[in-house]
VEXLOLUM-648984 format. One record per residue: chain; residue number from 1; residue in three letters; x, y, z of N, C-alpha, C in turn. Coordinates in steps of 0.05 Angstrom, whole numbers, plus 5000, padded with zeros to 4 digits. Example, Ala and Ser with C-alpha at 12.3 -4.5 7.8 and 13.67 -1.06 7.14 Angstrom:
// VEXLOLUM-648984
+-------+-----+-----+------+------+------+------+------+------+------+------+------+
: chain :   n : res :  n_u :  n_v :  n_w : ca_u : ca_v : ca_w :  c_u :  c_v :  c_w :
+-------+-----+-----+------+------+------+------+------+------+------+------+------+
:     A :   1 : ala : 5264 : 4886 : 5156 : 5246 : 4910 : 5156 : 5264 : 4934 : 5156 :
:     A :   2 : ser : 5257 : 4955 : 5142 : 5273 : 4979 : 5143 : 5258 : 5001 : 5157 :
+-------+-----+-----+------+------+------+------+------+------+------+------+------+
This chain:
// VEXLOLUM-648984
+-------+-----+-----+------+------+------+------+------+------+------+------+------+
: chain :   n : res :  n_u :  n_v :  n_w : ca_u : ca_v : ca_w :  c_u :  c_v :  c_w :
+-------+-----+-----+------+------+------+------+------+------+------+------+------+
:     A :   1 : met : 4709 : 5160 : 4939 : 4737 : 5164 : 4929 : 4733 : 5177 : 4898 :
:     A :   2 : ser : 4755 : 5192 : 4886 : 4757 : 5197 : 4866 : 4756 : 5178 : 4841 :
:     A :   3 : asp : 4740 : 5197 : 4816 : 4753 : 5180 : 4794 : 4785 : 5170 : 4784 :
:     A :   4 : leu : 4795 : 5188 : 4798 : 4816 : 5183 : 4787 : 4830 : 5163 : 4811 :
:     A :   5 : thr : 4826 : 5159 : 4831 : 4832 : 5140 : 4855 : 4820 : 5121 : 4842 :
:     A :   6 : met : 4799 : 5109 : 4830 : 4783 : 5087 : 4823 : 4796 : 5079 : 4797 :
:     A :   7 : ser : 4803 : 5101 : 4780 : 4815 : 5088 : 4757 : 4844 : 5083 : 4760 :
:     A :   8 : ile : 4861 : 5091 : 4786 : 4883 : 5083 : 4788 : 4881 : 5051 : 4797 :
:     A :   9 : ile : 4864 : 5048 : 4810 : 4871 : 5025 : 4828 : 4854 : 4996 : 4809 :
:     A :  10 : thr : 4840 : 5005 : 4786 : 4823 : 4987 : 4774 : 4841 : 4988 : 4747 :
:     A :  11 : asp : 4855 : 5000 : 4747 : 4870 : 4997 : 4723 : 4903 : 4984 : 4726 :
:     A :  12 : cys : 4915 : 5000 : 4744 : 4939 : 4992 : 4759 : 4933 : 4972 : 4782 :
:     A :  13 : val : 4931 : 4970 : 4797 : 4935 : 4965 : 4820 : 4926 : 4932 : 4818 :
:     A :  14 : met : 4896 : 4930 : 4816 : 4887 : 4908 : 4810 : 4892 : 4882 : 4789 :
:     A :  15 : pro : 4902 : 4888 : 4764 : 4909 : 4873 : 4760 : 4942 : 4861 : 4767 :
:     A :  16 : arg : 4951 : 4867 : 4788 : 4979 : 4857 : 4796 : 4968 : 4848 : 4829 :
:     A :  17 : leu : 4955 : 4841 : 4844 : 4943 : 4831 : 4865 : 4935 : 4802 : 4864 :
:     A :  18 : asp : 4940 : 4794 : 4887 : 4928 : 4766 : 4886 : 4897 : 4763 : 4885 :
:     A :  19 : ser : 4894 : 4740 : 4896 : 4852 : 4731 : 4898 : 4849 : 4751 : 4925 :
:     A :  20 : glu : 4820 : 4747 : 4935 : 4815 : 4757 : 4960 : 4827 : 4736 : 4984 :
:     A :  21 : ala : 4834 : 4718 : 4983 : 4845 : 4696 : 4997 : 4868 : 4710 : 5001 :
:     A :  22 : asn : 4886 : 4722 : 4988 : 4918 : 4730 : 5002 : 4907 : 4763 : 5008 :
:     A :  23 : gly : 4893 : 4769 : 5022 : 4885 : 4801 : 5036 : 4876 : 4824 : 5006 :
:     A :  24 : gln : 4867 : 4820 : 4979 : 4870 : 4840 : 4966 : 4854 : 4858 : 4978 :
:     A :  25 : ser : 4831 : 4850 : 4997 : 4817 : 4883 : 5004 : 4843 : 4900 : 5025 :
:     A :  26 : ile : 4854 : 4886 : 5042 : 4877 : 4905 : 5061 : 4892 : 4910 : 5036 :
:     A :  27 : lys : 4901 : 4900 : 5022 : 4922 : 4913 : 5001 : 4907 : 4935 : 4984 :
:     A :  28 : ile : 4889 : 4937 : 4974 : 4872 : 4961 : 4972 : 4866 : 4984 : 4983 :
:     A :  29 : lys : 4858 : 4969 : 5012 : 4856 : 4995 : 5034 : 4886 : 5005 : 5038 :
:     A :  30 : ile : 4912 : 5000 : 5034 : 4926 : 5007 : 5041 : 4932 : 5023 : 5012 :
:     A :  31 : ile : 4934 : 5013 : 4996 : 4936 : 5035 : 4966 : 4924 : 5056 : 4973 :
:     A :  32 : lys : 4888 : 5055 : 4968 : 4876 : 5081 : 4975 : 4886 : 5096 : 4995 :
:     A :  33 : tyr : 4897 : 5093 : 5017 : 4907 : 5107 : 5040 : 4936 : 5119 : 5023 :
:     A :  34 : met : 4946 : 5109 : 5010 : 4987 : 5116 : 5001 : 4967 : 5139 : 4975 :
:     A :  35 : ile : 4947 : 5137 : 4961 : 4946 : 5148 : 4951 : 4930 : 5181 : 4950 :
:     A :  36 : lys : 4905 : 5180 : 4977 : 4899 : 5200 : 4993 : 4914 : 5218 : 5010 :
:     A :  37 : lys : 4944 : 5204 : 5021 : 4964 : 5212 : 5035 : 4982 : 5229 : 5014 :
:     A :  38 : glu : 4981 : 5227 : 4983 : 4992 : 5238 : 4966 : 5026 : 5243 : 4977 :
:     A :  39 : ser : 5041 : 5233 : 4985 : 5071 : 5228 : 4996 : 5076 : 5204 : 5008 :
:     A :  40 : phe : 5095 : 5199 : 5024 : 5107 : 5171 : 5034 : 5093 : 5170 : 5058 :
:     A :  41 : thr : 5090 : 5150 : 5064 : 5076 : 5136 : 5088 : 5087 : 5121 : 5104 :
:     A :  42 : thr : 5087 : 5109 : 5125 : 5103 : 5093 : 5139 : 5092 : 5068 : 5152 :
:     A :  43 : thr : 5098 : 5055 : 5169 : 5090 : 5021 : 5172 : 5074 : 5028 : 5197 :
:     A :  44 : arg : 5080 : 5052 : 5210 : 5062 : 5058 : 5237 : 5037 : 5069 : 5223 :
:     A :  45 : glu : 5040 : 5091 : 5209 : 5016 : 5102 : 5198 : 4998 : 5080 : 5181 :
:     A :  46 : val : 5005 : 5061 : 5163 : 4991 : 5045 : 5149 : 4973 : 5025 : 5178 :
:     A :  47 : ala : 4989 : 5012 : 5193 : 4992 : 5006 : 5212 : 4960 : 5012 : 5230 :
:     A :  48 : asp : 4959 : 5036 : 5234 : 4944 : 5046 : 5254 : 4920 : 5061 : 5231 :
:     A :  49 : glu : 4922 : 5058 : 5214 : 4897 : 5066 : 5184 : 4877 : 5041 : 5185 :
:     A :  50 : cys : 4899 : 5023 : 5180 : 4878 : 4999 : 5166 : 4873 : 4980 : 5204 :
:     A :  51 : asp : 4883 : 4988 : 5221 : 4883 : 4970 : 5246 : 4895 : 4946 : 5241 :
:     A :  52 : leu : 4911 : 4943 : 5240 : 4937 : 4931 : 5241 : 4953 : 4931 : 5264 :
:     A :  53 : ser : 4973 : 4912 : 5269 : 4995 : 4902 : 5280 : 5020 : 4927 : 5262 :
:     A :  54 : ile : 5038 : 4927 : 5273 : 5055 : 4941 : 5253 : 5072 : 4920 : 5238 :
:     A :  55 : tyr : 5072 : 4892 : 5253 : 5085 : 4870 : 5231 : 5066 : 4859 : 5215 :
:     A :  56 : ser : 5042 : 4861 : 5220 : 5024 : 4857 : 5197 : 5026 : 4868 : 5174 :
:     A :  57 : ala : 5024 : 4897 : 5188 : 5022 : 4912 : 5163 : 5058 : 4924 : 5150 :
:     A :  58 : arg : 5072 : 4916 : 5162 : 5103 : 4910 : 5152 : 5097 : 4886 : 5126 :
:     A :  59 : arg : 5085 : 4860 : 5144 : 5088 : 4839 : 5119 : 5074 : 4849 : 5094 :
:     A :  60 : trp : 5048 : 4872 : 5093 : 5029 : 4875 : 5070 : 5040 : 4890 : 5060 :
:     A :  61 : leu : 5055 : 4906 : 5070 : 5075 : 4931 : 5050 : 5091 : 4919 : 5038 :
:     A :  62 : met : 5104 : 4901 : 5046 : 5120 : 4882 : 5036 : 5123 : 4863 : 5009 :
:     A :  63 : ser : 5091 : 4853 : 5016 : 5075 : 4850 : 4998 : 5076 : 4861 : 4975 :
:     A :  64 : leu : 5061 : 4885 : 4977 : 5055 : 4896 : 4956 : 5085 : 4917 : 4939 :
:     A :  65 : glu : 5102 : 4919 : 4959 : 5128 : 4922 : 4943 : 5138 : 4894 : 4915 :
:     A :  66 : arg : 5129 : 4872 : 4928 : 5138 : 4848 : 4911 : 5119 : 4850 : 4881 :
:     A :  67 : ala : 5099 : 4865 : 4893 : 5082 : 4859 : 4864 : 5089 : 4885 : 4850 :
:     A :  68 : gly : 5110 : 4907 : 4857 : 5117 : 4924 : 4846 : 5096 : 4948 : 4848 :
:     A :  69 : leu : 5081 : 4946 : 4858 : 5069 : 4977 : 4873 : 5076 : 4996 : 4889 :
:     A :  70 : ile : 5093 : 4989 : 4906 : 5103 : 5002 : 4918 : 5140 : 5008 : 4924 :
:     A :  71 : thr : 5144 : 5021 : 4934 : 5178 : 5027 : 4939 : 5189 : 5033 : 4965 :
:     A :  72 : asn : 5205 : 5022 : 4973 : 5207 : 5033 : 5009 : 5241 : 5045 : 5005 :
:     A :  73 : his : 5239 : 5062 : 5015 : 5277 : 5074 : 5019 : 5270 : 5081 : 5055 :
:     A :  74 : ser : 5293 : 5073 : 5062 : 5301 : 5066 : 5095 : 5316 : 5093 : 5104 :
:     A :  75 : thr : 5316 : 5101 : 5122 : 5328 : 5116 : 5134 : 5337 : 5099 : 5164 :
:     A :  76 : thr : 5359 : 5127 : 5178 : 5363 : 5113 : 5200 : 5332 : 5092 : 5215 :
:     A :  77 : arg : 5326 : 5106 : 5216 : 5307 : 5107 : 5243 : 5270 : 5098 : 5232 :
:     A :  78 : ile : 5266 : 5099 : 5200 : 5241 : 5097 : 5191 : 5247 : 5098 : 5160 :
:     A :  79 : thr : 5225 : 5072 : 5160 : 5223 : 5065 : 5126 : 5203 : 5079 : 5119 :
:     A :  80 : gln : 5202 : 5101 : 5093 : 5185 : 5108 : 5076 : 5174 : 5091 : 5053 :
:     A :  81 : trp : 5157 : 5093 : 5059 : 5142 : 5067 : 5035 : 5128 : 5090 : 5018 :
:     A :  82 : trp : 5129 : 5092 : 4985 : 5118 : 5103 : 4965 : 5116 : 5084 : 4938 :
:     A :  83 : leu : 5086 : 5098 : 4935 : 5076 : 5093 : 4910 : 5087 : 5090 : 4887 :
:     A :  84 : gln : 5084 : 5064 : 4879 : 5104 : 5064 : 4842 : 5088 : 5057 : 4823 :
:     A :  85 : ile : 5065 : 5071 : 4811 : 5052 : 5058 : 4793 : 5060 : 5064 : 4771 :
:     A :  86 : lys : 5055 : 5049 : 4755 : 5066 : 5061 : 4728 : 5041 : 5061 : 4703 :
+-------+-----+-----+------+------+------+------+------+------+------+------+------+
């Protein structure tokens, strides 16, 4: 993992996440994947990357959205998830 990725996770992501009991490791894995991808991702891509069902992936993505870390843009057939780290 690059220094920039680690810095983003440490400085911007970690303060907004809940404790380990609330899936912190899964959320970090999703954020790392999104940083690596450098573009939007889909629920299916996250599910495949993190070995989750599509329903679990959507739940984790929605949790990250509530934390203000990502945002979604829905089209007719697909939901695009974008990083929103400030």
